[in-house]
N, C-alpha and C positions, 0 to 999 in steps of 0.2 A: 504493500500500500504506500510506503514512503516514496518509492521511485515514481509510481504512477501519479500520486497526488502532487508531488513536487513538480514533475514535468508539466502537468496540467496548469498548475498555479503560475509557473514561470511564463507560460504562453499568454496568460491574462494580464501580466504586469504592464501597465502603461504609465510611463513617466517615472519620476523619482519617488521612492518610498518615503513618506513623511517621517521625520525624526522621532516623533512620539510613538509611532508604530514600531520602530526599531527598538526603542527603549522598553516598550511593552513586551516585545518578543524576548528581549534579553532577560527581563524580570521573570517572565513565565518560564524560560529555560532554566534560570537559576533556582526558582522555586521547585520545579519538577525534578531537577537533579538533586537538590537537597532532600526533598521528601522521599524520592526513590532510594537515595543512599541511606537515609535514616530507617526507612521501612525494610529494605531488603539486605543491607550490609551490616547493620548493627545488631548486637545482641540486646534485644529490648528487654526491659524489666518484665517480670512475670505478671505484674499488676495490670498491664495493658492487655485488653481483651484481644485474643487472636482472631476473632471474627470481625470486629469493628475497626481495628487499627488500619487495615488496608484501605478503608474508606477515605483516608487522608488524601489519597490520589484522585478520588472522584471529582472534587471541585476543580482541581488543576486540569483534569481532562475536559471538564465542561468549559473552563476558561479557554483552553486551546481550541476546542471545537466551535465555540460561539464566536470568538474574536478572529480566529485564523482559519475557520472552516475545516474542510477535510484534510488539507495539508498540515495544519497545526495539530489536529487530532492524530494523524498518522505519525508525526514526529514525536508527540507525547507518548503514544503507545510504544513506539520503538525504544525510547529512552527507558520507560518503565519496564518493558519486557527485558531489555538488556540487563538492568540491575536485578530483576527478578531471577533470571536464569543464572546470572553470576552468583547472587546470594544463595540460591538453592544449591548450586554445585559446591560451594565452600561451607555449607551448613549454617548459614545465617538467615535472618529474616523472621517473619512473624511465626513460623512454625519450627524454629530451631530446636526447641526443647522436646519436640515429639520425635519418636523413633522414625528413621527414614523408612518410607514405605511407598508403595504405589499410590496409596490413598493421599499421602501428603503431596505427591506430585500432581495428582488429579485435582486436589483442592487449589493448588497454585495455578494450574492451567485453567481451571474454571474461573477463578478470580480475574486472571489476565484476559481471558477470552471474553467474558461478559463485559468487563470494563472497556475493552477495546471495541467491541461491537456497538456498545452504547455511544462511545465517543465518535466513532466513524459515522454512525447513523445521525447523530446530532449535527456533526459538522456538515454532512451532506444535505440535511434538511435546511440548515441555516444558509448554506450556499445557494440552494435552490430558491429559497425565499428572497434572498438579496437579488439574485438574478431576475426573478419574477417582478420584484418591486421596480427594478431598473427598466424592464420592458414596459411595465405599466406606466411609469413616469414618461418614458419616451413616447408611448402611444398617446398619452394625455396631451403632451405638448404638440404632437402632430395634429391631433383633433382640434385643439385650440387654434392652431395656425390655419387649418382648413376652414374653421368657422369664421375667423377674422377675414380670410380671403373672400369667402362667400358674402359676408356682410359688406365688404368694400365693393365687390362686384355689383351687388344689388343696389347699393346707394348710388353708384355711378350710373347704373341703368335707369333708376328712378329720376335722378337728377337730369340726365339727358332727355328723358321722355317729357318731363315737366318743362324743360327749357324749349323743346320743339313745339309744344302746345302753346306756350306763351309767345313764341316767335310767330306763330301762325295767326 
């Protein structure tokens, strides 16, 4: 998804990227890296719930999907999955104190898969809504221009007709 989403996004870039957008992307990247590191590479205290602590990633995935659409979601998923796989292979992360088993791997895969699908779906939906709003705005402007042109044509036609009757 990262390659496809990034290639599609690069084709749509028109003009320079605003500075605030770059700052937002860097902030999101740092927050995602920090949360993924904390979640998957640190030995977390046992007082943290093993089920709810991976939900720390969900708001970051939502931020990436809403603000940067499918490419942002794809990159966030890539970062989180990289840390998740790395942490699982070295025995860290939210399930570090459980015995290694296929169930632990299944739980990790389910968390990553569900989070990834939600983020990609949200990013795709947001992108489609933005494109649809752009088309709607363009069509509304075209319609207004056509109405103005027709109004101008009718006013000239009426003016010419009245002027001919007055001249006769």
